[in-house]
PAVEXZA-464594 format. One record per atom (N, C-alpha, C, O): x negated, y negated, z negated. Coordinates in steps of 0.02 Angstrom, whole numbers, plus 50000, padded with zeros to 5 digits. Last residue first. Layout:
XYZ
...
END
This chain:
550854788749337
551524789149368
551994784749331
552584784449348
549704788049269
549634788449342
550314789249376
550344790249437
549324777949129
549784782449162
549694782149237
549614776749265
547924777549030
548254774149086
548684779249122
548434784449144
547914778248853
547844781748917
548214777948971
548764775348959
546964771348715
547554771848758
547394775548823
546814775848844
545754770848655
546334772848614
546944774248657
547394777948636
544234777548729
544764772648719
545344775448679
545414781548670
543114785148747
543694786848787
544274781948778
544754782148817
542124779148664
541964781548730
542584782448775
542564780748834
542754775648544
542364770648580
542244772748653
542264768648699
543334787848507
543764781948520
543394776748560
543674773648606
542164795248487
542654797348538
543094791448557
543224790348616
541614788648379
541264788248443
541734790348500
541694787648555
542494792548280
542454785448298
542114784648366
542314780348406
542224806048271
542884804048293
542874796648317
543204794848366
540524809248331
541024807848280
541694805948311
541724804548371
539884822948430
539954815848415
540504814948363
540904819548352
539674834948506
539294833448445
539284826048430
538754823048418
540444839148606
539974833848623
539524831948564
539074827848570
541174849248541
540804850848602
540294845548621
539764847148648
541734842748426
541304848748420
540874849848481
540274851148475
542484832448481
541954830948433
541464836748428
540854835748426
543394840048555
542944835548590
542344833848545
541774833748568
544064846048450
543684850248496
543194846048535
542624848148547
544694835148391
544214838948351
543774843248397
543174844048384
545564831448491
545034826848474
544484830448434
543884829048442
545954845348600
546054841048541
545454836548529
544904837848554
546414846748765
545884847748717
545994842848659
546134836948670
547464842948838
547334850148838
546794851848787
546714857648767
547764829748864
547994832848801
547944840448802
548334843848769
547184823248965
547774827148983
548064830948923
548534834848930
546064818148899
546574813448924
547224817048941
547774814248932
545384830248878
545604826248821
546164821448842
546664820648807
545104834349008
545494838648963
545774834848904
546344836048883
544304823749053
544954825149085
545394829349040
545994827949034
543224824948964
543604818848968
544294820048998
544794817648972
542754837748997
542984836448929
543434830248929
543964830148898
542364835649128
542894840349114
543194839349045
543794839849035
541314826549104
541894824449144
542484829149132
543054826749128
540404834249034
540714828649001
541344826349038
541834824449006
540094843349140
540334845749076
540714840249038
541274841249015
539574834949242
540194838749252
540494841049186
541104840849177
538344828549226
538964824849214
539584829249211
540084827349179
536634827149196
537204831749203
537844828249183
537884825249129
535844813749281
536084816249217
536634821249229
537094819849268
535304805849384
535084812749375
535234815249304
534814818249271
535674793449425
535374793949359
535064800849346
534624801549303
535384786549591
535694791349545
535324791749479
534724790449476
534764775749653
535404778149679
535754782849630
536374783149630
533524770549624
534084768449581
534764771249604
535284769249577
531814771449616
532404774749644
532994773449597
532964775049538
530694758049643
531104762049596
531694765149632
532014761949673
528974753949686
529694754249698
530044758749647
529724762749613
527684752649649
527834758049696
528584758849708
528794763749738
526584739749619
527304741449618
527434746849671
527314745749730
524994743649541
525414741049596
526134743449590
526264748649559
523994746249447
524664744349424
525104741449479
525544737349465
522814751349478
522854744049483
523544741549462
523664735549458
523034764749473
522614761849420
522644754249420
522514751049369
523754765949592
524084767449527
523704764249471
524004761349425
522804763449687
523364758849681
523704759649613
523894754749581
522034775049665
521744768349654
522284763149645
522244758849601
522944784849701
522694784649632
522374777949615
522444775349559
523044781749837
523634781149793
523424780749720
523694776749682
521784785149881
521994778149884
522594776949838
522644771749805
521864798949862
521364795149825
521544787749823
521474784349772
522864801849953
522974803349882
522484799449838
522654797049785
522254798450073
522854794850051
522964795749975
523124791049939
521234807950074
521054800750073
521644796650048
521564792050008
521964819750082
521534818550024
521364811150017
521334808449961
522554817450206
522974818350147
522574817150083
522814813850037
521464817650290
521824811350281
522264811650219
522344806750184
521154831250278
520654826150259
521004819550246
520854816150197
522274837250332
522094838650262
521614833250236
521674831050179
523124824750436
522694830550424
522564831550349
522734827250308
524844820450460
524154818750441
523774825150428
524064830250411
525934826850512
525834819750529
525134817350512
524874812850544
526284839850479
525804838750533
525704831550553
525414830250606
527024842150369
527384841550431
526934839650490
527174837950544
526114841950265
526424848450282
526814848250347
526934853450378
525814828050264
525294833050280
525614839650303
525404842550353
527004822550225
526714820450288
526194825350311
526134826750371
527134828550100
527604830450152
527334828450221
527424832050270
526104822050029
526064829250041
526524831550097
526344835950136
526654809050033
525994810450062
525924817850077
525704819750132
527824810749962
527864808850032
527214810350067
527214812550125
527304813649835
527704818749871
527764817249944
527744821849986
526744801349805
526304807149812
526664812749850
526364816149892
527904793949795
527414792249847
526954798149859
526794799749917
529344804649763
528784800549744
528324799049803
528344802449854
531014802749820
530424807049815
529824802549803
529784797049832
532224796749863
532124798749794
531554803749785
531624808549747
532514791349987
532594798649978
532454801049907
532554806949892
532404777149973
532934780250013
533064787449993
533634789549984
531294774749897
531924772049873
532514774849912
533074774949887
530304781049975
530424783149907
531114781049883
531474784949852
530374773350092
530534780550094
530704783150025
531174786950016
529944761150039
530614761650069
530834768950071
531404770550055
528634764450002
529124762549950
529844763149976
530294765349940
528074766350127
528114772050082
528624770650027
528994775150006
528134753150173
528514758350208
528604764550163
529144767550161
527244746950083
527954744850085
528394750150119
528954751450096
526034752250117
526334754250053
527074752550053
527474756150024
525994756250294
525944751750237
526244754750174
526654759350178
524924765250404
525584764450373
525494760250310
524984760650276
524154768550565
524144766150495
524864765650470
525344765650509
524454774750682
523754775150659
523674772750587
523204774550552
525774784550755
525524779250711
524794780250694
524544785950692
526534792850836
525934789850864
525654784150821
525354779450847
527704797350776
527184802150791
526524799050813
526004802350809
528564790350633
528374790350704
527764794750716
527354795650671
529194788350510
528494786350519
528324785650593
527964781050614
530534792750536
530394786450501
529684783950516
529594778050533
530424804950602
530794799450634
530614792750603
530544787750638
529734812250503
529424811150568
529764805250604
529424800950633
530704812450402
530054809350389
529714807650455
529424802150463
531734819650462
531854812750440
531204809050429
531154803150445
531114831850483
531354828050541
531464820750523
531304816250562
530844836350351
530304834650396
530514830350455
530164825750474
531834829350219
531764833850276
531204831550323
531104825550332
531634827550059
531454823550118
531334828250177
530784830850184
532194837349974
532284830249959
532144825850020
532504820950031
531804849150036
532504847950024
532634840450012
533124837650036
530414848150041
530794848850104
531524847450094
531854844750139
530064847349905
529904841949950
530334842150014
530574836950037
530554859849861
530804853649831
530674847749878
531114843649888
529764868649937
530494868549946
530784862049920
531214859049952
528514865949882
528634864349953
529394864049966
529624859650003
528734870949753
528564863849763
528704861749835
528984856349847
528914884249784
529474880549755
529354872949760
529824869149769
527624887149827
528184887849874
528804884049849
529164880949888
526924885649708
526774881249764
527344881349816
527514876249844
527494896149633
527544889249610
527434884249667
527794879349673
527094907149711
527804905649702
527914898449679
528374895049702
525724907049692
525994905349758
526734903549753
526964898949787
525714911249558
525414904849577
525684902449644
525844896549652
526294923649567
526634918449527
526364911549546
526734906649549
526214929949738
525984929449669
526354923849632
526694919749664
527044939949849
526994933049825
526794932949752
527154935549709
527304952649894
526604950349894
526504943249868
525944940849866
528674954149893
528284957749842
527564955149839
527254955549786
529494938249923
529244944849943
528794947749889
528564944249845
530834930149835
530144930449858
529944937649874
530174942449843
532224920549858
532004927449844
531314928449876
531234927649936
532884905349792
532434908949836
532274916049811
532214917249752
533704900149688
533974901449755
533534906149797
533794910449833
532964898549572
533614901849569
533844904249638
534144909549644
531834891749611
531744898249577
532394902149573
532394908249572
532464880249658
532124884649705
532014891549675
532094896649709
532844873849543
533374876949584
533074881749636
533394886549655
531604869149502
531924874449463
532474877849503
532574883949499
531414859449603
530924864849594
531244870649556
531154876349576
532474850849576
532474854849639
531984860549635
532124865949661
532074845949451
532724849249459
532724853649521
532954859349519
530824840149480
530874845649432
531514849549442
531514855749442
531224829849566
530794835149592
530834841349546
530864847049570
531944821749478
532274824849536
531874830749563
532154836049580
530884817849396
531444821649368
531824825249423
532004831149416
530154810349484
529854816349454
530394820949425
530354827049430
531044800049509
530854804449564
530524810849539
530614816149568
531144793449386
531714797249410
531534801949467
531834807349473
530064793349256
530084791949328
530614796449360
530544802549360
530304797849131
530134790749139
530154788649212
530244782749227
530454811249132
531074807349130
530934799849138
531394795949151
529204817249124
529504816349191
530134812049190
530324809349242
528814819448994
528594813249025
528944811949092
528984806249115
530164826148895
529574826948939
529434820448976
529894816448987
531314828348832
530754826248790
530104826748829
529574827748801
532244834048909
532284826648903
531734823948859
531694817948848
532134847049018
531844844548955
531854836948954
531494833748993
533444856249075
533034850449091
532784847249027
533184844948986
533834871749132
533724867949071
533234862349086
532664863649107
535024877749242
534374874249237
534364870649171
534824866849155
535834893049291
535774886949250
535064884249254
534584887849267
537064903549369
536404900449368
536384894049326
536864890249325
537914917249321
537984909849320
537294906849316
536954907449265
538694931249385
538054928349365
538104920749373
538304918249426
539964942549339
539794936049367
539124933549340
539004933749279
540364953449274
539964954749335
539724948149365
539334948149413
540264946149118
540534951849155
540084953349214
539484954449205
539244934349140
539904934649109
540274940149147
540554938949200
537564930149118
538044935049143
538684934649103
538684934649042
536494917149175
536904919949123
537364924949155
537554924149213
534854914749236
535544916649249
535874919149185
535564922849147
533704900749243
533874907749237
534594908949254
534924904749284
532364889049204
532994891049234
533104898449225
532664902149202
531604873849144
531604881049156
532294882949181
532754878949180
530514859449129
531154862849137
531054870249145
530494872649153
529274854249092
529824849549107
530494852949113
531014849649104
528234859048961
528634861549016
529224856849030
529624855548985
527604854848849
527404851648912
527824854048970
527764851249025
528764852348714
528324856548753
528144852848817
528494848248837
529924850648620
529254847748615
528754852448648
528384856048614
531464848348698
530974853248676
530284850048675
530084846948724
533074845848718
532504842148690
532014847148661
532114849848607
534044847248868
533824849748803
533194845948782
532824843248824
535424847948977
534884843948950
534684846648881
535124848148841
535854859049101
535894857749029
535294853649008
534724855549021
536844862949235
536244859249215
536324857049144
536794853449127
537404876549329
537484872649267
536824869349250
536294872649251
537944877449492
537354878049449
537444873649388
537554867549394
539014875149576
539074880349525
538464881549483
538464886049441
539014864549660
538914871049691
538944876849640
538894882649659
539074853549581
539654854749624
539614861549659
540114864149684
537804853949526
538374855549483
538994857149525
539394861449506
537064849649637
536984856449613
537564858549567
537784864349569
537544836049649
537594840949704
537574848049678
538004852149694
537194830349528
537904830649547
538004835849601
538484839649599
535804831449540
536154834749486
536884835649502
537174841049491
535464823249647
535384830449655
535744834349600
535974839949612
536114810049719
536064812849651
536054820449655
536574823549666
535864807649857
535864802149807
535774804649736
535394801749698
534914813549975
535344816349923
535334811449866
534834811049830
534884806950144
534644807050074
535154810450029
535754810350042
535114817950290
535224811950250
534954812650179
534814818150156
535104828250378
534464825050365
534534818950320
534054815150311
536264839350306
535904837650367
535244834050349
534864836650309
537204843350217
536784837650197
536404834950258
536254828950261
538024854750212
538214848950251
537834842450230
538124837050226
537604866150159
537904861550111
538084854850144
538274850050111
537044871850271
537634875050242
537984870550191
538594870950182
535964862850292
536474863850344
537114866650312
537654864150325
535194863850176
535464857350197
536034858150247
536524854550243
534874877450184
535254874850127
535584868250145
536174867150132
534094877650301
534734881150299
535174878750242
535784878150250
532994870150262
533404867850318
534084871150317
534594867950330
532494878150160
532714871450144
533174868750199
533674865450185
532144889650237
532644890050182
532924883250166
533534882450158
531154884650320
531754887350349
532314887650298
532884885950313
530194881450225
530474876050266
531134878350298
531604874450303
529934894550180
530214889550134
530534883850173
531084881550156
529344900550290
529974903150265
530324898150220
530944897550221
528174892950295
528644892750352
529334895150330
529844892250349
527514896850180
527784890050184
528284889350241
528764885550235
528034914050141
527554908850157
527904901950164
528504901450154
529034922550101
528334924950096
527824919450107
527254919950085
530654925750056
530144920550063
529454923350051
529304926249998
532024931850139
531464933750096
530894928850109
530674928050166
533744928250147
533064926550166
532564928950115
532664928250055
535024930050104
534764935150149
534044933750171
533754937650209
535394918850031
535334925249996
534994930650039
534704935450012
535534905350046
534974908750080
534854915550049
534284917850043
536594900449973
536594899250045
536034902750083
536044903050144
537464908649848
536784907149871
536774906349948
536924911049984
538764902049764
538614906049823
537934903949850
537834898249871
539564901549608
538964899749647
538864904649704
538884910749694
541174896449581
540754902449588
540174900749634
540264898749691
541944886349470
541544886149530
541104892449531
540704893449485
543534882149401
542974886849405
542614886149472
542924885449525
544544873949352
544014870949393
543404875649398
542834873349398
545624873449261
545674877249324
545174874549375
545344873149432
545434868249138
545564863449191
545664866749260
545774863349310
545214880249066
545734875549046
545934870949104
546524869949117
544094885449132
544724889149131
545304884549116
545824884849148
543134875849105
543314877149174
543984880849179
544384879449223
543084877348965
543304871048995
543524872149068
544044869549089
542554890048955
543214888748927
543504882348958
544094882048976
541304888049012
541764892649044
542474891549019
542954892049058
540754878948917
540824877048987
541344881449022
541774878949059
540694886348800
541124880448803
541264878448875
541814876448892
539764896048844
540424898048820
540904892248823
541474893048846
538644888248877
539004891748930
539694893848907
540174893548946
538194883748751
538404878948802
538844882348854
539364879648873
537864895948690
538354891348660
538634886548712
539244885448716
536884900848781
537494904548769
538034899948740
538604900148763
535864891148775
536194892648839
536864896048827
537364894348859
535494891448638
535684885348671
536104886648733
536634883648743
535124904848620
535694902148583
535954895748616
536564894648620
533994905448707
534574909948716
535194906948683
535724906548714
533134896348649
533384895148717
534004899248729
534494896848758
532904902848527
533184896048529
533494894448597
534034891648602
532344914848571
532974914948534
533304908148536
533914907648544
531164910548633
531664914148672
532354913848637
532864912748668
530484905248522
530654901048580
531224904148620
531704900848639
530304916748446
530684910948419
530934906548476
531514904548478
529504924548527
530174926848509
530614921248484
531214920948498
528674914648655
528714917948590
529424920048576
529894917648608
527844907048759
528244913048767
528244916848700
527864921548690
527854889948778
527624895448736
528114901348742
528714900548732
527654883648939
528124884548883
527904890648843
527784896048872
526914882449051
526694878448993
527164879148933
527074875748883
527494890249151
526824891949128
526604888249065
526154890549029
529154895749125
528684890449147
528014891649114
527974893849057
530144904949100
529924900649046
529504894849071
529504889549040
531554909549178
530854908149190
530624903149139
530874897549137
532684922549130
532504915549135
531754914749141
531364918649112
534104933049138
533404931949152
533274924449150
533714920449166
535304935049065
535074939849115
534324939249127
533954944149127
536014934348915
535484931148953
535194936249001
534874941048980
537784936348917
537114938748898
536594935248942
536734933548999
539444936048866
538884932448895
538224935348871
538134936648812
540934938648860
540384943448865
539814940148902
539704941348961
542054932148747
541634930748805
541054935648804
540724936548753
543604932048686
543024936448691
542644934848755
542884936148810
544504921448696
544334924148630
543704928348631
543304928248584
544594907148775
544364913948789
544104916948724
543574915148700
545984896548771
545374898748737
545204906048753
545624910448746
547204892648820
546654893748867
546064897248835
545674900548870
548064890748718
548334894348776
547784895848827
547884899848873
547364882848631
547484889848613
547744893948671
547644899948673
547454870048683
546814873748690
546914881248676
546574885348707
548674865748636
548634867748706
547994871948718
548004876648757
549084872448476
548714867648515
548664870248587
548604876248597
550774877248434
550064878648443
549744872948482
550084869148516
552174878348429
551804875648372
551064877748374
550764879648324
552924881248537
552634887048502
552224884948441
551964889248405
553244868548578
553794873048558
553544879048519
553884881648475
551984863948612
552344860848557
552904865248532
553014865748472
551724872348723
551294872548664
551644869548603
551604872348548
552734868048811
552734875048787
552314875548723
552524878848675
552334854748832
553004856248804
553024863248775
553304864248721
551074856648888
551124852948826
551794854448792
551824855448731
551444863249006
551014866548957
551074863248888
551114866648837
552174853349073
552514859349051
552114863048997
552394865648949
551134844349101
551704842149060
552074848149032
552274848048974
550314852149185
550044849649122
550624847649075
550594849249015
551274866149249
550964859549254
550714857349186
550874860449135
550934883749257
551284878049229
550904871549238
550284871349236
550864893249404
550464890349350
550824884249322
551004879749361
551784907949446
551644900849454
551244898449394
551284901349340
551604921149412
551794919649482
551714912149497
551594910249554
551374925549284
550814923049322
550964921549394
550514920649435
552304929249195
552134934249246
551554932049290
551264935949328
552414917549122
552174923549089
551954928849139
551484932549127
552944908849219
552304907349186
552004913749158
551414915249169
554154915149246
553654914749299
552964913149271
552454915549296
554804913149123
554674920049146
554124920049201
553694924449202
554914899149123
554524902649071
554334909649093
553774911849083
555754897649234
555084894749234
554644898249183
554074900149198
556934903849193
556574906549251
555854904049252
555394907749270
557344895349092
557154902249074
556734905249130
556254908849118
556694878549107
557164883949124
556894890749103
556284891649097
556334867648967
556184870649032
556704876049046
557094877849003
556244862648837
556624858948889
556444861148960
556404857149006
555724870148739
555244866448780
555574862448836
555234859348876
556834876248684
556394872248641
555914867948680
555704862648657
557344883348794
557734877948763
557294873348722
557364867248724
556314892448817
556514887848869
556884881848840
556764876048859
556334899748700
555744895848715
555904890648768
555644885048766
557634905548716
557494901248658
556874896848671
556884890848655
557464913048832
557934907548831
557794902748774
557834896648782
556554922748791
556374918348846
556814912048845
556574906448857
556554922748610
556754925548675
556524920648728
556334914948713
555334923548484
555754919548526
555954923548588
555544927248615
554454928348386
555094931748397
555594927248433
556194927148417
553194924348377
553684920048343
554394922648352
554884919548328
552594933948454
552394933348384
552894929148344
553014930448284
553174930948577
553374937048543
553184936948469
553564939348426
552484918848604
553214919148602
553464925148564
553914924548522
551144922648607
551374918048554
552134918248548
552404917848493
551204931248720
550974933648655
551214929248599
551474931648548
551624922648822
552044928248802
551854930948733
552284932548692
550514914148827
551174911448812
551644917048787
552014916148738
549524923348864
549474919948800
550164917148779
550364917748721
549954926948990
549924932148938
549884929048869
550174931648821
549794914549054
550454917549048
550484922848994
550964923248956
548404913049048
548834908249014
549524911249003
549804910648948
547624929449022
547834923749062
548274919049020
548484920648964
546194936148945
546924935348941
547124928948978
546824923748967
END
């Protein structure tokens, strides 16, 4: 049901004429009629006036009473227990979150429909993966530059990222929700996993899971190969081969740890990931790759400084940002904010403040 249909429904339930509702909300009769017919969308100020005149919360004009959400598919990950209990918990988590998310997008008129940039590619080998990563970067206008915050990027493309706390070795999983004919991709990121201690590992997990959502694999690709291909995609998306080659150079005989740290801090990929990327892009041989990896392990045991990636937190932000905007614009009640963020009223005041800054 659209906003206009909701306004009309409440108006008729209260037995108001168009003119009566217009008078009560200090709007014109023509404006109310256009809202109900859906020819124009009411401004935030007008919505508040109409809601007050109808004695309803603004949220009521947006709330989706019936959502048809079902779990289409999700990848559990090899280390996640595949049990009925586990599936049910994951299902409930995703459905509850998605219902609130879709309602928020409707309220703020901020729906994002995910469009797969490589929907026509079938992945069978590493060459196909490199091609897919290059095309994603081109279509998303990333080119060869660093991606400062991969979570922000994916959320802006319509992929929902949900943080969850699961006592399992699996760092994340992904799948699709269905709302009618619309498929909504999501990534569940385990905040109870060791990868959150190192931001580059967290970034790699997010891109690895997105690869399972974006890539279509050929019939001959085994599950084991699929995992390796998703790893290669993650490396190629985070650090393009062209950028790596330009940075290191083609005629080098040695490289310093300091240079590897600079790459890590620029592109948000681990030292080990850089070593593997150098190998996959033909800068070093398989034998040299093994030698580098062994040296890296020795450095690791010595507690050497490998640098820190600080450009992005890699925390899902869009859901909270929509809630903040909705609350500030008085489209969402304080009680609804408390429910969706699972925080107290006092915490809402601390986080969002008691006063609003006027933009006009």
